[in-house]
MOPAC internal coordinates of N, CA, C and O (Angstrom, degrees):
PM7 1SCF
backbone

  N    0.0000 0     0.00 0     0.00 0    0    0    0
  C    1.4346 1     0.00 0     0.00 0    1    0    0
  C    1.5231 1   111.46 1     0.00 0    2    1    0
  O    1.2310 1   120.06 1   141.08 1    3    2    1
  N    1.3472 1   117.49 1   -38.92 1    3    2    1
  C    1.4551 1   121.06 1   178.92 1    5    3    2
  C    1.5163 1   110.52 1   -65.19 1    6    5    3
  O    1.2310 1   120.20 1   143.56 1    7    6    5
  N    1.3131 1   117.22 1   -36.44 1    7    6    5
  C    1.4591 1   121.22 1   177.27 1    9    7    6
  C    1.5150 1   111.17 1   -65.45 1   10    9    7
  O    1.2310 1   120.13 1   143.80 1   11   10    9
  N    1.3279 1   117.35 1   -36.20 1   11   10    9
  C    1.4566 1   122.00 1   179.19 1   13   11   10
  C    1.5209 1   110.89 1   -67.96 1   14   13   11
  O    1.2310 1   120.49 1   141.00 1   15   14   13
  N    1.3326 1   116.66 1   -39.00 1   15   14   13
  C    1.4657 1   120.43 1   178.29 1   17   15   14
  C    1.5249 1   109.79 1   -67.40 1   18   17   15
  O    1.2310 1   120.24 1   136.01 1   19   18   17
  N    1.3306 1   117.14 1   -43.99 1   19   18   17
  C    1.4623 1   120.44 1   177.80 1   21   19   18
  C    1.5262 1   110.84 1   -63.16 1   22   21   19
  O    1.2310 1   121.00 1   141.73 1   23   22   21
  N    1.3148 1   115.70 1   -38.27 1   23   22   21
  C    1.4564 1   120.23 1   178.67 1   25   23   22
  C    1.5292 1   110.30 1   -65.60 1   26   25   23
  O    1.2310 1   120.28 1   137.51 1   27   26   25
  N    1.3286 1   117.07 1   -42.49 1   27   26   25
  C    1.4617 1   121.78 1   177.43 1   29   27   26
  C    1.5309 1   111.24 1   -63.10 1   30   29   27
  O    1.2310 1   120.95 1   137.12 1   31   30   29
  N    1.3316 1   115.79 1   -42.88 1   31   30   29
  C    1.4653 1   120.14 1   178.94 1   33   31   30
  C    1.5173 1   110.13 1   -62.69 1   34   33   31
  O    1.2310 1   120.91 1   137.11 1   35   34   33
  N    1.3327 1   115.87 1   -42.89 1   35   34   33
  C    1.4655 1   119.35 1   178.85 1   37   35   34
  C    1.5295 1   110.87 1   -63.56 1   38   37   35
  O    1.2310 1   120.44 1   138.10 1   39   38   37
  N    1.3227 1   116.76 1   -41.90 1   39   38   37
  C    1.4683 1   120.14 1   178.69 1   41   39   38
  C    1.5217 1   111.12 1   -60.76 1   42   41   39
  O    1.2310 1   119.87 1   137.02 1   43   42   41
  N    1.3133 1   117.86 1   -42.98 1   43   42   41
  C    1.4721 1   120.98 1   178.81 1   45   43   42
  C    1.5270 1   110.63 1   -66.65 1   46   45   43
  O    1.2310 1   120.96 1   137.41 1   47   46   45
  N    1.3064 1   115.77 1   -42.59 1   47   46   45
  C    1.4693 1   119.56 1   178.40 1   49   47   46
  C    1.5212 1   110.47 1   -62.29 1   50   49   47
  O    1.2310 1   120.58 1   136.10 1   51   50   49
  N    1.3129 1   116.49 1   -43.90 1   51   50   49
  C    1.4691 1   120.32 1   178.76 1   53   51   50
  C    1.5283 1   110.68 1   -62.64 1   54   53   51
  O    1.2310 1   120.61 1   139.07 1   55   54   53
  N    1.3383 1   116.43 1   -40.93 1   55   54   53
  C    1.4705 1   119.78 1   178.40 1   57   55   54
  C    1.5236 1   111.24 1   -62.45 1   58   57   55
  O    1.2310 1   120.50 1   138.99 1   59   58   57
  N    1.3368 1   116.65 1   -41.01 1   59   58   57
  C    1.4756 1   120.43 1   177.92 1   61   59   58
  C    1.5170 1   110.17 1   -63.22 1   62   61   59
  O    1.2310 1   120.74 1   137.62 1   63   62   61
  N    1.3312 1   116.18 1   -42.38 1   63   62   61
  C    1.4662 1   120.20 1   178.92 1   65   63   62
  C    1.5173 1   110.23 1   -62.12 1   66   65   63
  O    1.2310 1   120.50 1   134.39 1   67   66   65
  N    1.3002 1   116.65 1   -45.61 1   67   66   65
  C    1.4637 1   120.57 1  -177.87 1   69   67   66
  C    1.5245 1   110.54 1   -65.55 1   70   69   67
  O    1.2310 1   120.20 1   136.81 1   71   70   69
  N    1.3242 1   117.23 1   -43.19 1   71   70   69
  C    1.4613 1   121.03 1  -174.93 1   73   71   70
  C    1.5229 1   112.34 1   -76.99 1   74   73   71
  O    1.2310 1   119.43 1   144.94 1   75   74   73
  N    1.3194 1   118.70 1   -35.06 1   75   74   73
  C    1.4651 1   121.06 1  -172.97 1   77   75   74
  C    1.5257 1   114.29 1  -106.94 1   78   77   75
  O    1.2310 1   120.50 1   127.75 1   79   78   77
  N    1.2984 1   116.65 1   -52.25 1   79   78   77
  C    1.4605 1   120.51 1  -169.62 1   81   79   78
  C    1.5210 1   111.93 1   -73.33 1   82   81   79
  O    1.2310 1   119.50 1   135.57 1   83   82   81
  N    1.3015 1   118.56 1   -44.43 1   83   82   81
  C    1.4635 1   120.19 1  -177.19 1   85   83   82
  C    1.5299 1   111.68 1   -64.48 1   86   85   83
  O    1.2310 1   118.89 1   133.49 1   87   86   85
  N    1.3472 1   119.72 1   -46.51 1   87   86   85
  C    1.4657 1   117.86 1   175.61 1   89   87   86
  C    1.5252 1   112.71 1   -62.07 1   90   89   87
  O    1.2310 1   120.86 1   144.02 1   91   90   89
  N    1.3546 1   115.96 1   -35.98 1   91   90   89
  C    1.4595 1   119.49 1   177.23 1   93   91   90
  C    1.5248 1   111.02 1   -62.11 1   94   93   91
  O    1.2310 1   120.64 1   137.48 1   95   94   93
  N    1.3089 1   116.38 1   -42.52 1   95   94   93
  C    1.4683 1   120.60 1   178.59 1   97   95   94
  C    1.5305 1   110.22 1   -63.78 1   98   97   95
  O    1.2310 1   120.48 1   138.51 1   99   98   97
  N    1.3163 1   116.70 1   -41.49 1   99   98   97
  C    1.4653 1   119.59 1   177.11 1  101   99   98
  C    1.5126 1   111.75 1   -63.71 1  102  101   99
  O    1.2310 1   120.65 1   140.17 1  103  102  101
  N    1.3200 1   116.36 1   -39.83 1  103  102  101
  C    1.4690 1   121.00 1   178.37 1  105  103  102
  C    1.5290 1   110.20 1   -63.76 1  106  105  103
  O    1.2310 1   120.30 1   136.40 1  107  106  105
  N    1.3275 1   117.02 1   -43.60 1  107  106  105
  C    1.4659 1   120.79 1   178.47 1  109  107  106
  C    1.5316 1   110.85 1   -62.47 1  110  109  107
  O    1.2310 1   120.51 1   140.57 1  111  110  109
  N    1.3045 1   116.63 1   -39.43 1  111  110  109
  C    1.4664 1   120.45 1   179.53 1  113  111  110
  C    1.5228 1   110.42 1   -64.73 1  114  113  111
  O    1.2310 1   120.78 1   137.70 1  115  114  113
  N    1.3388 1   116.11 1   -42.30 1  115  114  113
  C    1.4659 1   118.83 1   179.78 1  117  115  114
  C    1.5240 1   111.45 1   -68.06 1  118  117  115
  O    1.2310 1   120.13 1   145.07 1  119  118  117
  N    1.3164 1   117.37 1   -34.93 1  119  118  117
  C    1.4651 1   120.70 1   178.45 1  121  119  118
  C    1.5255 1   110.46 1   -66.85 1  122  121  119
  O    1.2310 1   120.34 1   141.64 1  123  122  121
  N    1.3153 1   116.96 1   -38.36 1  123  122  121
  C    1.4655 1   118.70 1   179.77 1  125  123  122
  C    1.5267 1   109.92 1   -63.30 1  126  125  123
  O    1.2310 1   120.03 1   143.24 1  127  126  125
  N    1.3123 1   117.54 1   -36.76 1  127  126  125
  C    1.4691 1   120.25 1   175.83 1  129  127  126
  C    1.5092 1   111.28 1   -68.92 1  130  129  127
  O    1.2310 1   120.36 1   140.70 1  131  130  129
  N    1.3408 1   116.92 1   -39.30 1  131  130  129
  C    1.4568 1   120.95 1   178.28 1  133  131  130
  C    1.5200 1   111.44 1   -64.82 1  134  133  131
  O    1.2310 1   120.51 1   141.39 1  135  134  133
  N    1.3312 1   116.64 1   -38.61 1  135  134  133
  C    1.4608 1   118.99 1  -179.15 1  137  135  134
  C    1.5221 1   110.80 1   -68.49 1  138  137  135
  O    1.2310 1   120.00 1   145.33 1  139  138  137
  N    1.3172 1   117.61 1   -34.67 1  139  138  137
  C    1.4685 1   119.64 1   177.03 1  141  139  138
  C    1.5204 1   110.03 1   -65.41 1  142  141  139
  O    1.2310 1   120.57 1   138.93 1  143  142  141
  N    1.3207 1   116.51 1   -41.07 1  143  142  141
  C    1.4618 1   119.59 1   178.08 1  145  143  142
  C    1.5236 1   110.42 1   -68.15 1  146  145  143
  O    1.2310 1   120.31 1   143.52 1  147  146  145
  N    1.3185 1   117.01 1   -36.48 1  147  146  145
  C    1.4663 1   120.63 1   177.56 1  149  147  146
  C    1.5257 1   110.65 1   -63.90 1  150  149  147
  O    1.2310 1   120.62 1   138.32 1  151  150  149
  N    1.3295 1   116.43 1   -41.68 1  151  150  149
  C    1.4726 1   119.40 1   177.83 1  153  151  150
  C    1.5243 1   110.80 1   -62.09 1  154  153  151
  O    1.2310 1   120.61 1   139.69 1  155  154  153
  N    1.3430 1   116.44 1   -40.31 1  155  154  153
  C    1.4645 1   120.15 1   178.33 1  157  155  154
  C    1.5277 1   110.13 1   -64.36 1  158  157  155
  O    1.2310 1   120.41 1   137.58 1  159  158  157
  N    1.3145 1   116.81 1   -42.42 1  159  158  157
  C    1.4627 1   120.39 1   179.40 1  161  159  158
  C    1.5234 1   110.49 1   -65.29 1  162  161  159
  O    1.2310 1   119.98 1   141.84 1  163  162  161
  N    1.3218 1   117.65 1   -38.16 1  163  162  161
  C    1.4634 1   121.29 1   178.22 1  165  163  162
  C    1.5241 1   110.01 1   -63.91 1  166  165  163
  O    1.2310 1   120.01 1   138.11 1  167  166  165
  N    1.3252 1   117.58 1   -41.89 1  167  166  165
  C    1.4685 1   120.42 1   178.68 1  169  167  166
  C    1.5279 1   110.70 1   -62.68 1  170  169  167
  O    1.2310 1   120.53 1   138.63 1  171  170  169
  N    1.3346 1   116.59 1   -41.37 1  171  170  169
  C    1.4645 1   119.93 1   178.14 1  173  171  170
  C    1.5282 1   110.59 1   -62.89 1  174  173  171
  O    1.2310 1   120.59 1   137.97 1  175  174  173
  N    1.3218 1   116.47 1   -42.03 1  175  174  173
  C    1.4631 1   120.22 1   179.31 1  177  175  174
  C    1.5249 1   111.26 1   -65.83 1  178  177  175
  O    1.2310 1   120.20 1   143.37 1  179  178  177
  N    1.3253 1   117.23 1   -36.63 1  179  178  177
  C    1.4648 1   120.37 1   176.94 1  181  179  178
  C    1.5269 1   110.29 1   -64.14 1  182  181  179
  O    1.2310 1   120.29 1   138.39 1  183  182  181
  N    1.3272 1   117.06 1   -41.61 1  183  182  181
  C    1.4616 1   120.46 1   177.58 1  185  183  182
  C    1.5266 1   110.44 1   -63.14 1  186  185  183
  O    1.2310 1   120.73 1   137.58 1  187  186  185
  N    1.3310 1   116.21 1   -42.42 1  187  186  185
  C    1.4645 1   119.87 1   177.44 1  189  187  186
  C    1.5211 1   110.78 1   -61.44 1  190  189  187
  O    1.2310 1   120.27 1   139.45 1  191  190  189
  N    1.3248 1   117.08 1   -40.55 1  191  190  189
  C    1.4645 1   120.81 1   178.91 1  193  191  190
  C    1.5250 1   111.06 1   -62.24 1  194  193  191
  O    1.2310 1   120.52 1   139.16 1  195  194  193
  N    1.3187 1   116.62 1   -40.84 1  195  194  193
  C    1.4707 1   119.78 1   178.07 1  197  195  194
  C    1.5220 1   110.76 1   -62.53 1  198  197  195
  O    1.2310 1   120.64 1   138.25 1  199  198  197
  N    1.3453 1   116.38 1   -41.75 1  199  198  197
  C    1.4604 1   119.88 1   178.51 1  201  199  198
  C    1.5250 1   110.49 1   -63.09 1  202  201  199
  O    1.2310 1   121.01 1   135.83 1  203  202  201
  N    1.3289 1   115.68 1   -44.17 1  203  202  201
  C    1.4638 1   119.47 1  -179.02 1  205  203  202
  C    1.5211 1   111.59 1   -66.81 1  206  205  203
  O    1.2310 1   120.07 1   144.76 1  207  206  205
  N    1.3224 1   117.48 1   -35.24 1  207  206  205
  C    1.4627 1   120.27 1   176.76 1  209  207  206
  C    1.5225 1   110.30 1   -62.98 1  210  209  207
  O    1.2310 1   120.46 1   138.87 1  211  210  209
  N    1.3235 1   116.73 1   -41.13 1  211  210  209
  C    1.4669 1   120.36 1   177.95 1  213  211  210
  C    1.5274 1   110.13 1   -64.44 1  214  213  211
  O    1.2310 1   120.36 1   139.17 1  215  214  213
  N    1.3214 1   116.92 1   -40.83 1  215  214  213
  C    1.4650 1   120.43 1   178.31 1  217  215  214
  C    1.5239 1   110.87 1   -65.23 1  218  217  215
  O    1.2310 1   120.35 1   141.92 1  219  218  217
  N    1.3236 1   116.93 1   -38.08 1  219  218  217
  C    1.4656 1   120.49 1   178.91 1  221  219  218
  C    1.5234 1   110.22 1   -64.14 1  222  221  219
  O    1.2310 1   120.61 1   137.45 1  223  222  221
  N    1.3222 1   116.43 1   -42.55 1  223  222  221
  C    1.4687 1   119.73 1   178.19 1  225  223  222
  C    1.5240 1   110.52 1   -61.90 1  226  225  223
  O    1.2310 1   120.21 1   139.26 1  227  226  225
  N    1.3191 1   117.20 1   -40.74 1  227  226  225
  C    1.4606 1   121.34 1   177.55 1  229  227  226
  C    1.5253 1   110.66 1   -62.59 1  230  229  227
  O    1.2310 1   120.92 1   136.86 1  231  230  229
  N    1.3311 1   115.84 1   -43.14 1  231  230  229
  C    1.4669 1   119.77 1   179.12 1  233  231  230
  C    1.5228 1   111.48 1   -65.85 1  234  233  231
  O    1.2310 1   120.18 1   144.62 1  235  234  233
  N    1.3295 1   117.27 1   -35.38 1  235  234  233
  C    1.4637 1   120.11 1   177.13 1  237  235  234
  C    1.5290 1   110.19 1   -63.45 1  238  237  235
  O    1.2310 1   120.61 1   138.45 1  239  238  237
  N    1.3273 1   116.45 1   -41.55 1  239  238  237
  C    1.4657 1   120.31 1   178.60 1  241  239  238
  C    1.5253 1   110.27 1   -63.60 1  242  241  239
  O    1.2310 1   120.50 1   137.65 1  243  242  241
  N    1.3322 1   116.64 1   -42.35 1  243  242  241
  C    1.4669 1   120.36 1   177.88 1  245  243  242
  C    1.5201 1   110.65 1   -64.47 1  246  245  243
  O    1.2310 1   120.34 1   142.81 1  247  246  245
  N    1.3271 1   116.95 1   -37.19 1  247  246  245
  C    1.4542 1   121.03 1   179.34 1  249  247  246
  C    1.5288 1   110.32 1   -61.52 1  250  249  247
  O    1.2310 1   120.50 1   137.65 1  251  250  249
  N    1.3168 1   116.65 1   -42.35 1  251  250  249
  C    1.4637 1   120.81 1   178.46 1  253  251  250
  C    1.5284 1   109.68 1   -62.66 1  254  253  251
  O    1.2310 1   120.60 1   136.19 1  255  254  253
  N    1.3400 1   116.46 1   -43.81 1  255  254  253
  C    1.4583 1   120.32 1   178.97 1  257  255  254
  C    1.5294 1   110.79 1   -60.75 1  258  257  255
  O    1.2310 1   120.66 1   136.21 1  259  258  257
  N    1.3398 1   116.35 1   -43.79 1  259  258  257
  C    1.4620 1   119.90 1   180.00 1  261  259  258
  C    1.5202 1   111.53 1   -65.88 1  262  261  259
  O    1.2310 1   120.04 1   144.63 1  263  262  261
  N    1.3191 1   117.53 1   -35.37 1  263  262  261
  C    1.4652 1   120.17 1   177.63 1  265  263  262
  C    1.5316 1   110.47 1   -64.18 1  266  265  263
  O    1.2310 1   120.74 1   139.79 1  267  266  265
  N    1.3171 1   116.19 1   -40.21 1  267  266  265
  C    1.4759 1   120.02 1   178.53 1  269  267  266
  C    1.5228 1   109.54 1   -64.95 1  270  269  267
  O    1.2310 1   120.33 1   133.96 1  271  270  269
  N    1.3313 1   116.97 1   -46.04 1  271  270  269
  C    1.4647 1   121.07 1   179.42 1  273  271  270
  C    1.5247 1   109.89 1   -62.15 1  274  273  271
  O    1.2310 1   120.44 1   136.90 1  275  274  273
  N    1.3288 1   116.76 1   -43.10 1  275  274  273
  C    1.4546 1   120.96 1   179.29 1  277  275  274
  C    1.5256 1   111.03 1   -61.80 1  278  277  275
  O    1.2310 1   119.90 1   138.75 1  279  278  277
  N    1.3218 1   117.79 1   -41.25 1  279  278  277
  C    1.4644 1   121.24 1   178.00 1  281  279  278
  C    1.5260 1   110.90 1   -62.64 1  282  281  279
  O    1.2310 1   120.13 1   139.78 1  283  282  281
  N    1.3323 1   117.36 1   -40.22 1  283  282  281
  C    1.4670 1   120.79 1   178.11 1  285  283  282
  C    1.5297 1   110.65 1   -64.29 1  286  285  283
  O    1.2310 1   120.95 1   136.94 1  287  286  285
  N    1.3273 1   115.78 1   -43.06 1  287  286  285
  C    1.4708 1   119.92 1   179.79 1  289  287  286
  C    1.5222 1   109.96 1   -63.56 1  290  289  287
  O    1.2310 1   120.03 1   136.47 1  291  290  289
  N    1.3358 1   117.56 1   -43.53 1  291  290  289
  C    1.4546 1   120.45 1   179.17 1  293  291  290
  C    1.5282 1   111.31 1   -61.75 1  294  293  291
  O    1.2310 1   120.71 1   140.41 1  295  294  293
  N    1.3261 1   116.25 1   -39.59 1  295  294  293
  C    1.4622 1   119.95 1   177.87 1  297  295  294
  C    1.5236 1   110.60 1   -62.68 1  298  297  295
  O    1.2310 1   120.74 1   136.15 1  299  298  297
  N    1.3264 1   116.20 1   -43.85 1  299  298  297
  C    1.4683 1   119.77 1   178.89 1  301  299  298
  C    1.5235 1   111.49 1   -65.90 1  302  301  299
  O    1.2310 1   120.38 1   140.75 1  303  302  301
  N    1.3263 1   116.88 1   -39.25 1  303  302  301
  C    1.4654 1   119.82 1   177.91 1  305  303  302
  C    1.5250 1   111.21 1   -64.59 1  306  305  303
  O    1.2310 1   120.47 1   141.62 1  307  306  305
  N    1.3186 1   116.71 1   -38.38 1  307  306  305
  C    1.4681 1   119.51 1   176.24 1  309  307  306
  C    1.5197 1   110.58 1   -62.37 1  310  309  307
  O    1.2310 1   120.63 1   139.16 1  311  310  309
  N    1.3328 1   116.41 1   -40.84 1  311  310  309
  C    1.4706 1   119.73 1   178.35 1  313  311  310
  C    1.5253 1   110.06 1   -65.12 1  314  313  311
  O    1.2310 1   119.94 1   140.24 1  315  314  313
  N    1.3244 1   117.72 1   -39.76 1  315  314  313
  C    1.4685 1   121.37 1   178.24 1  317  315  314
  C    1.5156 1   110.07 1   -64.41 1  318  317  315
  O    1.2310 1   120.32 1   137.73 1  319  318  317
  N    1.3435 1   117.00 1   -42.27 1  319  318  317
  C    1.4650 1   120.37 1   177.46 1  321  319  318
  C    1.5268 1   111.03 1   -59.68 1  322  321  319
  O    1.2310 1   120.74 1   138.43 1  323  322  321
  N    1.3171 1   116.19 1   -41.57 1  323  322  321
  C    1.4696 1   119.86 1   178.85 1  325  323  322
  C    1.5301 1   109.81 1   -63.95 1  326  325  323
  O    1.2310 1   120.24 1   138.20 1  327  326  325
  N    1.3234 1   117.15 1   -41.80 1  327  326  325
  C    1.4644 1   120.62 1   178.95 1  329  327  326
  C    1.5267 1   110.84 1   -64.21 1  330  329  327
  O    1.2310 1   120.52 1   138.57 1  331  330  329
  N    1.3106 1   116.61 1   -41.43 1  331  330  329
  C    1.4723 1   120.21 1   179.17 1  333  331  330
  C    1.5176 1   110.25 1   -63.69 1  334  333  331
  O    1.2310 1   120.64 1   139.77 1  335  334  333
  N    1.3254 1   116.38 1   -40.23 1  335  334  333
  C    1.4648 1   119.64 1   178.01 1  337  335  334
  C    1.5254 1   110.19 1   -62.00 1  338  337  335
  O    1.2310 1   120.15 1   138.45 1  339  338  337
  N    1.3195 1   117.32 1   -41.55 1  339  338  337
  C    1.4647 1   120.85 1   177.95 1  341  339  338
  C    1.5227 1   110.91 1   -64.69 1  342  341  339
  O    1.2310 1   120.18 1   138.79 1  343  342  341
  N    1.3243 1   117.25 1   -41.21 1  343  342  341
  C    1.4717 1   121.55 1   179.40 1  345  343  342
  C    1.5225 1   109.94 1   -62.83 1  346  345  343
  O    1.2310 1   120.26 1   138.38 1  347  346  345
  N    1.3239 1   117.11 1   -41.62 1  347  346  345
  C    1.4649 1   120.36 1   178.14 1  349  347  346
  C    1.5204 1   111.31 1   -60.86 1  350  349  347
  O    1.2310 1   121.02 1   135.93 1  351  350  349
  N    1.3174 1   115.65 1   -44.07 1  351  350  349
  C    1.4750 1   119.71 1   179.05 1  353  351  350
  C    1.5160 1   109.78 1   -61.83 1  354  353  351
  O    1.2310 1   120.21 1   133.78 1  355  354  353
  N    1.3384 1   117.20 1   -46.22 1  355  354  353
  C    1.4561 1   120.26 1  -179.86 1  357  355  354
  C    1.5286 1   111.50 1   -62.18 1  358  357  355
  O    1.2310 1   119.99 1   139.57 1  359  358  357
  N    1.3429 1   117.63 1   -40.43 1  359  358  357
  C    1.4780 1   121.20 1   178.53 1  361  359  358
  C    1.5317 1   111.19 1   -65.12 1  362  361  359
  O    1.2310 1   120.73 1   139.26 1  363  362  361
  N    1.3072 1   116.21 1   -40.74 1  363  362  361
  C    1.4599 1   119.22 1   178.74 1  365  363  362
  C    1.5273 1   110.72 1   -64.10 1  366  365  363
  O    1.2310 1   120.42 1   139.86 1  367  366  365
  N    1.3321 1   116.80 1   -40.14 1  367  366  365
  C    1.4633 1   120.97 1   178.81 1  369  367  366
  C    1.5410 1   110.38 1   -65.64 1  370  369  367
  O    1.2310 1   120.12 1   141.16 1  371  370  369
  N    1.3010 1   117.38 1   -38.84 1  371  370  369
  C    1.4774 1   120.88 1   179.99 1  373  371  370
  C    1.5128 1   111.58 1   -68.83 1  374  373  371
  O    1.2310 1   120.65 1   143.03 1  375  374  373
  N    1.3416 1   116.37 1   -36.97 1  375  374  373
  C    1.4448 1   120.40 1  -176.42 1  377  375  374
  C    1.5298 1   112.91 1   -76.77 1  378  377  375
  O    1.2310 1   119.06 1   166.83 1  379  378  377
  N    1.2784 1   119.40 1   -13.17 1  379  378  377
  C    1.4739 1   122.01 1  -179.69 1  381  379  378
  C    1.4779 1   112.53 1   -73.66 1  382  381  379
  O    1.2310 1   120.10 1   180.00 1  383  382  381

């Protein structure tokens, strides 16, 4: 009878191991593979971020250049507007 009880206990313990522990071990194994792939993906994203940061710095430099060019153009347009205003005055004086 004691052997039967020990046998029953072992059967229940084995069933618990099969139902709980083995799937848990498989899940842990799959997660370890997923985490390695996640680390690789994170490294790729970090590299992409570095590239984009360099591109942003380049665009900032171009933006400064365009602002300078735009300021020069605006200055020239203001001078042209002043000249046109003078021409209008001179034409009005001639036409009188």
